[in-house]
C-alpha positions in Angstrom: 12.6 -18.3 26.6 16.3 -17.7 26.2 16.6 -20.4 23.6 13.6 -18.9 21.7 15.3 -15.5 21.7 18.5 -16.9 20.4 16.7 -18.9 17.7 14.9 -15.6 16.6 18.3 -13.9 16.4 19.7 -16.7 14.2 16.6 -16.5 11.9 17.0 -12.7 11.5 20.7 -12.9 10.8 20.0 -15.4 8.0 17.2 -13.3 6.5 18.5 -10.0 5.2 15.8 -10.0 2.4 12.4 -11.6 1.9 14.0 -14.2 -0.5 16.5 -15.2 2.2 13.7 -15.3 4.8 11.7 -17.7 2.6 14.7 -19.9 1.9 15.4 -20.1 5.7 11.7 -20.9 6.4 11.8 -23.6 3.8 14.9 -25.1 5.3 13.4 -25.2 8.8 10.1 -26.7 7.5 12.0 -29.4 5.6 13.9 -30.2 8.8 10.6 -30.6 10.6 9.2 -33.1 8.1 7.4 -30.8 5.6 7.7 -31.4 1.9 7.6 -28.8 -0.9 4.5 -28.5 -3.0 5.5 -27.5 -6.5 2.9 -25.0 -7.8 2.8 -26.4 -11.3 2.6 -30.0 -10.2 -0.5 -32.0 -9.1 -1.8 -31.1 -5.7 -0.9 -33.6 -3.0 -3.8 -34.3 -0.7 -2.2 -37.0 1.4 -1.9 -36.1 5.2 1.4 -34.4 6.1 3.2 -31.1 6.1 3.4 -29.0 2.9 4.9 -25.7 1.9 4.9 -23.7 -1.3 7.3 -20.9 -2.3 6.7 -18.1 -4.8 9.3 -15.4 -5.0 9.4 -13.8 -1.5 6.2 -15.4 -0.3 5.8 -18.7 1.5 2.7 -20.7 2.3 2.9 -23.7 4.7 0.2 -25.9 6.1 -0.4 -29.4 7.6 -2.7 -31.4 5.4 -5.4 -33.3 7.3 -7.0 -36.5 6.1 -10.5 -35.0 6.1 -11.9 -31.6 5.5 -11.3 -29.3 8.5 -11.4 -25.5 9.1 -8.3 -23.4 8.4 -6.4 -21.5 11.1 -4.2 -19.1 9.2 -1.3 -17.3 10.7 -0.4 -14.3 8.5 2.8 -12.2 8.5 5.0 -10.4 6.0 8.5 -11.2 5.0 9.7 -7.8 3.9 10.9 -4.9 6.1 11.4 -1.2 5.7 14.8 -0.6 4.0 16.6 1.2 1.2 16.0 -0.5 -2.1 18.5 -0.3 -5.0 17.1 1.3 -8.1 17.2 -0.4 -11.6 20.1 1.9 -12.6 22.2 1.8 -9.5 25.4 3.5 -10.5 25.7 7.2 -9.6 28.0 9.5 -7.8 29.0 13.1 -7.1 32.1 15.1 -5.9 34.5 12.2 -6.5 32.4 9.7 -4.6 31.0 6.5 -6.1 27.4 6.0 -4.8 24.5 3.6 -5.1 21.2 4.9 -6.2 18.5 3.8 -3.7 14.9 4.6 -2.8 13.1 4.4 0.5 11.1 1.1 0.7 8.2 1.1 3.3 8.0 3.2 6.4 11.7 3.4 7.2 13.2 5.7 9.8 15.6 7.7 7.7 17.9 8.9 10.4 18.5 5.3 11.6 20.4 4.5 8.4 23.1 7.2 9.0 26.6 6.2 9.9 26.1 2.4 9.9 27.9 -0.5 8.3 25.7 -1.6 5.5 25.7 -4.7 3.4 23.9 -5.5 0.1 21.7 -8.5 -0.5 18.9 -9.7 -2.8 18.3 -11.7 -5.9 19.8 -11.7 -9.4 17.6 -12.9 -12.3 19.5 -14.5 -15.2 18.5 -14.7 -18.9 18.1 -18.4 -18.7 15.1 -18.0 -16.3 17.0 -18.9 -13.1 17.8 -16.7 -10.1 20.7 -16.5 -7.7 20.6 -15.2 -4.2 23.4 -12.8 -3.2 24.4 -11.5 0.3 27.4 -9.3 0.7 27.5 -9.5 4.5 30.5 -7.3 5.1 30.9 -3.5 5.5 30.3 -2.3 1.9 28.1 0.8 2.0 27.7 3.7 4.4 25.3 6.7 4.5 27.6 9.4 6.0 26.4 12.3 8.0 27.8 15.8 7.7 30.2 16.8 10.5 28.8 19.2 13.1 31.4 21.8 12.2 29.7 22.2 8.8 26.1 22.0 10.2 25.8 23.8 13.5 22.0 23.6 13.6 21.8 19.8 13.2 20.8 19.3 16.8 17.9 21.7 16.4 16.4 19.6 13.7 17.7 17.2 11.0 16.1 17.4 7.6 16.9 14.7 5.1 16.3 14.5 1.4 15.8 10.9 0.3 17.1 11.6 -3.2 20.3 13.3 -2.0 21.2 12.5 1.6 20.4 8.7 1.7 22.6 7.6 -1.2 25.3 5.3 0.3 28.9 5.6 -0.8 31.0 2.6 -1.7 34.1 4.0 -3.3 36.1 6.8 -4.7 36.5 8.1 -8.3 34.2 8.4 -11.2 31.4 5.9 -11.7 30.5 3.9 -14.8 27.4 2.1 -15.7 27.5 -1.6 -14.8 30.1 -1.3 -12.0 27.8 -2.6 -9.2 26.4 -5.5 -11.3 30.0 -6.5 -12.2 30.9 -6.5 -8.6 27.9 -8.7 -7.6 28.6 -11.0 -10.5 32.1 -11.6 -9.2 30.6 -12.2 -5.7 28.2 -14.9 -7.0 30.5 -16.5 -9.7 28.2 -15.6 -12.6 28.9 -13.7 -15.8 27.8 -10.1 -15.7 26.3 -10.4 -19.2 23.9 -13.1 -18.0 22.2 -10.8 -15.4 18.8 -9.7 -16.7 17.5 -7.9 -13.7 18.1 -7.5 -9.9 16.1 -7.0 -6.7 18.5 -5.7 -4.1 18.2 -4.0 -0.8 20.6 -2.5 1.7 20.6 -4.2 5.2 22.2 -3.3 8.5 25.1 -5.5 9.6 24.6 -4.9 13.3 24.0 -8.4 14.7 21.1 -9.1 17.1 22.1 -8.7 20.7 20.5 -9.3 24.1 20.4 -6.3 26.4 19.6 -5.6 30.0 21.0 -6.6 33.3 19.7 -10.1 33.0 19.6 -10.3 29.2 15.8 -9.9 29.1 15.8 -7.6 26.1 16.5 -8.3 22.4 17.7 -5.7 19.9 17.8 -6.6 16.3 17.2 -5.2 12.8 14.2 -6.2 10.7 12.0 -7.1 13.7 9.2 -5.7 11.6 8.1 -8.3 10.6 10.5 -11.2 10.8 9.6 -11.7 14.4 6.1 -12.7 13.3 7.3 -14.9 10.6 9.6 -16.8 13.1 6.7 -17.1 15.5 4.4 -18.5 12.7 7.0 -21.1 11.7 7.6 -22.2 15.3 3.9 -22.4 16.0 3.1 -24.3 12.8 5.7 -26.9 13.6 4.5 -27.3 17.2 0.8 -27.4 16.3 1.1 -29.8 13.3 0.0 -32.9 15.3 -1.6 -31.4 18.4 -5.0 -30.3 17.2 -6.5 -32.6 14.6 -9.8 -30.6 14.5 -8.3 -27.8 12.3 -5.8 -27.3 9.5 -3.0 -24.9 10.7 -1.5 -22.7 8.0 1.2 -20.0 7.7 1.2 -17.3 5.1 4.2 -15.1 4.8 3.5 -12.3 2.4 5.9 -10.1 0.4 5.4 -6.4 -0.4 3.1 -5.9 2.5 5.1 -2.9 3.7 4.3 -0.9 0.5 0.7 -1.9 -0.3 -1.0 -4.3 -2.7 -0.7 -2.7 -6.1 2.6 -4.5 -7.0 3.6 -7.8 -8.7 3.7 -9.4 -5.2 0.3 -8.2 -3.9 -0.6 -8.2 -0.2 -3.6 -10.2 -1.2 -2.8 -13.9 -0.9 -1.4 -15.1 -4.2 -1.9 -18.7 -3.4 -3.9 -20.7 -0.9 -4.5 -24.5 -0.5 -7.5 -26.0 -2.3 -9.9 -25.9 0.7 -9.2 -22.1 1.1 -9.6 -21.4 -2.7 -13.1 -22.9 -2.8 -15.8 -20.3 -3.0 -19.5 -20.7 -2.4 -21.6 -20.8 -5.6 -23.4 -17.7 -6.7 -27.0 -17.4 -5.7 -29.5 -18.3 -8.4 -31.4 -15.5 -10.2 -34.9 -15.0 -8.9 -37.6 -16.6 -11.0 -41.3 -16.1 -11.1 -42.8 -15.8 -7.6 -46.1 -17.5 -6.8 -49.0 -15.6 -5.4 -48.6 -14.9 -1.7 -44.9 -15.7 -1.7 -42.4 -12.9 -1.0 -39.7 -12.1 -3.6 -36.2 -12.6 -2.2 -34.3 -9.3 -1.8 -31.3 -9.6 -4.2 -29.9 -6.1 -4.5 -27.0 -5.1 -6.6 -25.7 -2.0 -4.9 -22.9 -1.1 -7.3 -25.2 -0.5 -10.3 -27.4 1.6 -8.0 -24.5 3.8 -7.1 -23.6 4.1 -10.7 -27.1 5.4 -11.5 -27.0 7.9 -8.7 -23.6 9.1 -9.9 -24.9 9.4 -13.4 -27.7 11.6 -12.2 -25.5 14.1 -10.4 -23.7 15.6 -13.4 -27.0 15.9 -15.2 -28.6 17.7 -12.3 -25.8 20.1 -12.1 -26.0 20.8 -15.8 -29.7 21.3 -15.6 -29.3 23.9 -12.9 -26.6 25.7 -14.8 -28.7 25.9 -18.0 -31.8 27.0 -16.0 -29.7 29.7 -14.4 -28.4 31.1 -17.7 -31.9 31.0 -19.3 -33.6 32.8 -16.5 -30.9 35.4 -16.2 -31.3 36.1 -19.9 -35.1 36.3 -19.5 -34.7 38.8 -16.6 -32.4 41.0 -18.6 -34.7 41.1 -21.6 -38.1 41.8 -20.1 -37.6 42.1 -16.3 -39.8 39.1 -15.5 -38.7 35.7 -14.2 -38.9 32.7 -16.4 -42.1 30.6 -16.4 -40.2 27.5 -15.2 -39.0 29.4 -12.1 -42.5 30.7 -11.5 -43.9 27.1 -11.7 -41.3 25.8 -9.3 -41.4 28.7 -6.8 -44.5 30.9 -7.3 -43.9 32.8 -4.1 -40.4 33.9 -5.2 -41.1 35.6 -8.5 -39.1 38.7 -7.7 -36.1 36.8 -6.3 -35.1 34.5 -9.0 -31.4 33.9 -7.9 -32.6 32.8 -4.5 -35.1 30.5 -6.1 -32.4 28.8 -8.2 -30.2 28.7 -5.1 -32.8 26.6 -3.3 -32.1 23.8 -5.7 -28.5 23.5 -4.5 -27.4 21.4 -1.6 -27.7 23.0 1.8 -23.9 23.1 2.3 -23.3 25.3 -0.8 -26.3 27.7 -0.5 -25.5 31.3 -0.4 -26.3 32.7 3.0 -27.1 36.3 3.8 -27.5 38.0 7.2 -31.1 38.2 8.3 -30.9 42.0 8.8 -29.8 42.5 5.3 -32.7 40.4 4.0 -35.1 42.7 5.8 -33.5 45.8 4.4 -33.6 44.3 0.9 -37.4 43.6 1.3 -37.9 47.4 1.7 -35.8 48.2 -1.4 -37.6 47.5 -4.7 -35.4 46.0 -7.5 -35.5 46.6 -11.1 -33.3 45.6 -14.0 -32.5 47.5 -17.2 -31.6 46.0 -20.5 -27.9 46.0 -19.7 -28.4 43.6 -16.9 -27.1 46.0 -14.2 -29.1 45.9 -10.9 -30.0 49.3 -9.5 -31.5 50.1 -6.1 -33.9 53.0 -5.3 -35.0 53.8 -1.8 -38.6 54.7 -1.2 -38.8 58.4 -0.5 -39.9 59.4 3.1 
């Protein structure tokens, strides 16, 4: 157990970003006898271990000789962090800062007053990419001294656009300063950098805590701990259970949903998992005495219902206008209202109200309805309702 905890700590330290986590996973799988499956090459179906890498996503499996069911272990390679914006250079008050945004469900106050590094990937104009990891104290999100904020212990309120921007120097900022610094760190020309995908990471190393060292504290446990468990289990189960095909799928952008260029939905799966059952054939003529198979298409049915609702509401609104106009002109309800509700001729608004859903009907106290029954109503040509009590 101690060796497993130390191995997890080493894996977390080598994986500040999803790209580094995938590279570390590929190195461990290669050491265990797995070979890389190039996505654009012909699919290798010979028995053995395979892994496939796309951006920050990794897919690994042990290919069997015959068709066998899949046992997939799924995890995500990204963690809540502070992500560098496309235009990173900013500053205020003589401080040079880096423009960042909150990525995932991060605890904002946990990023205050920590030594922070910068890591990620630089994409070049020639189509290649370079991994970068500045693993030294470079950034810090400072917190205001208590002398200037006496109420901080009663509640800390942070603005992600103002209070979480890390500082990394003094003076005035200029556009391109951060990329020029990263280009010097990776020995590339700053003019060759087309785009970047950078995040801020905590430099606090993993440590074992407790009297007997039974606890482990480390950053990015969500969800590198599961990725490490999946890699270790896949390597251990590769040749133990020949009745199933073990597979590991480490997903990127799972911390922020699926509407991104790295969706949470699996972007790639091995050939047995991509196979889908054929669509059922359309029902043909049914012989006498044979039941028709129930093939229902629910989505068009919902569309038809949704198409009726606006028409129903429009019909009620038009009916309401026409009948009010008829009542104002001759004092009698419209013939359509009489046909629908012959026992409510003198209460046209209540008759139209009965066509509404029960949740939006106008409700009146029962006592007031009894009083209104004793009060005859009449309408004049101006449409103003008047009430006259019966004498005596």
